[in-house]
C-alpha positions as CSV (number, residue, x, y, z in Angstrom):
1,M,69.8,103.2,-48.5
2,S,69.0,106.9,-47.9
3,V,65.6,108.2,-47.0
4,D,64.5,111.6,-48.1
5,T,61.3,113.6,-47.3
6,A,59.6,112.3,-50.5
7,T,60.1,108.7,-49.3
8,V,58.8,109.6,-45.8
9,K,55.7,111.1,-47.3
10,K,55.2,108.1,-49.6
11,V,55.5,105.6,-46.7
12,A,53.2,107.7,-44.6
13,S,50.7,107.8,-47.5
14,L,50.9,104.0,-47.8
15,A,50.3,103.6,-44.1
16,R,47.4,106.1,-44.3
17,I,49.2,108.5,-41.8
18,A,48.8,112.2,-42.4
19,I,52.1,114.1,-41.7
20,S,53.1,117.6,-42.4
21,D,56.2,118.7,-44.4
22,A,57.9,119.7,-41.1
23,D,57.3,116.2,-39.7
24,A,58.6,114.6,-42.9
25,E,61.8,116.6,-42.7
26,R,62.2,115.7,-39.0
27,L,61.6,112.0,-39.6
28,A,63.9,111.5,-42.5
29,P,67.2,111.7,-40.5
30,E,65.6,109.5,-37.8
31,L,64.8,106.8,-40.3
32,N,68.2,107.1,-41.8
33,N,69.7,106.5,-38.4
34,I,67.5,103.4,-37.9
35,L,68.5,102.1,-41.3
36,G,72.2,102.7,-40.4
37,W,71.8,100.6,-37.3
38,I,70.2,97.8,-39.3
39,E,73.2,97.9,-41.7
40,Q,75.5,97.6,-38.7
41,L,73.6,94.5,-37.6
42,G,74.1,93.0,-41.0
43,E,77.9,93.4,-40.6
44,V,77.9,91.2,-37.4
45,D,79.4,87.7,-38.0
46,T,76.7,85.3,-36.9
47,S,78.0,82.2,-38.6
48,S,78.8,80.5,-35.3
49,V,75.5,81.3,-33.7
50,E,72.8,78.6,-33.8
51,P,69.3,79.7,-34.9
52,M,66.9,79.9,-32.0
53,T,63.2,80.4,-31.6
54,A,63.3,82.3,-28.3
55,V,65.8,84.3,-26.3
56,I,65.5,82.0,-23.3
57,P,65.6,78.2,-23.5
58,N,62.2,76.8,-22.9
59,T,60.6,73.5,-23.4
60,L,57.0,72.8,-24.1
61,R,54.9,70.8,-21.7
62,L,53.1,68.4,-24.0
63,R,50.3,66.0,-23.1
64,D,50.2,62.5,-24.4
65,D,48.5,62.3,-27.8
66,V,45.7,59.9,-27.0
67,V,43.0,59.1,-29.5
68,N,39.5,59.1,-28.0
69,D,36.0,59.6,-29.3
70,G,35.6,62.8,-27.3
71,D,32.3,61.5,-25.8
72,M,30.9,65.0,-25.9
73,R,28.5,64.8,-28.9
74,D,25.4,65.7,-26.9
75,A,27.2,68.6,-25.1
76,V,28.5,70.0,-28.4
77,L,25.2,69.6,-30.2
78,A,23.4,71.4,-27.4
79,N,25.2,74.6,-28.6
80,A,24.0,74.1,-32.2
81,P,21.1,76.1,-33.5
82,L,19.8,73.0,-35.3
83,A,20.8,69.4,-35.0
84,E,19.3,66.2,-36.4
85,H,20.3,62.6,-35.9
86,G,23.5,63.5,-34.0
87,F,24.8,66.0,-36.7
88,F,24.7,69.8,-37.1
89,T,22.0,70.9,-39.5
90,V,22.9,73.8,-41.8
91,P,20.9,75.5,-44.5
92,K,21.4,74.4,-48.0
93,V,23.9,76.5,-49.8
94,I,24.1,75.1,-53.3
95,E,20.9,74.6,-55.3
């Protein structure tokens, strides 16, 4: 894929970036170089590489999934603008 100045201007317009004609002419070869590097990466054989989620191996420290009632109803409802009978009170939306 080749990028010309018209394409640079179009992308800049879509990104809401104002660039001059000189900037568009300067950016076109740079974008072509970047696309060339991406094409080179596509040529690398990665069939023997396992997919990974991070560059370094890491394990998540997980807590036990224990079901509880929270026992914080009064503390949570203290932050509510309105509460009645242990529930949040909200204005009626549908009439």
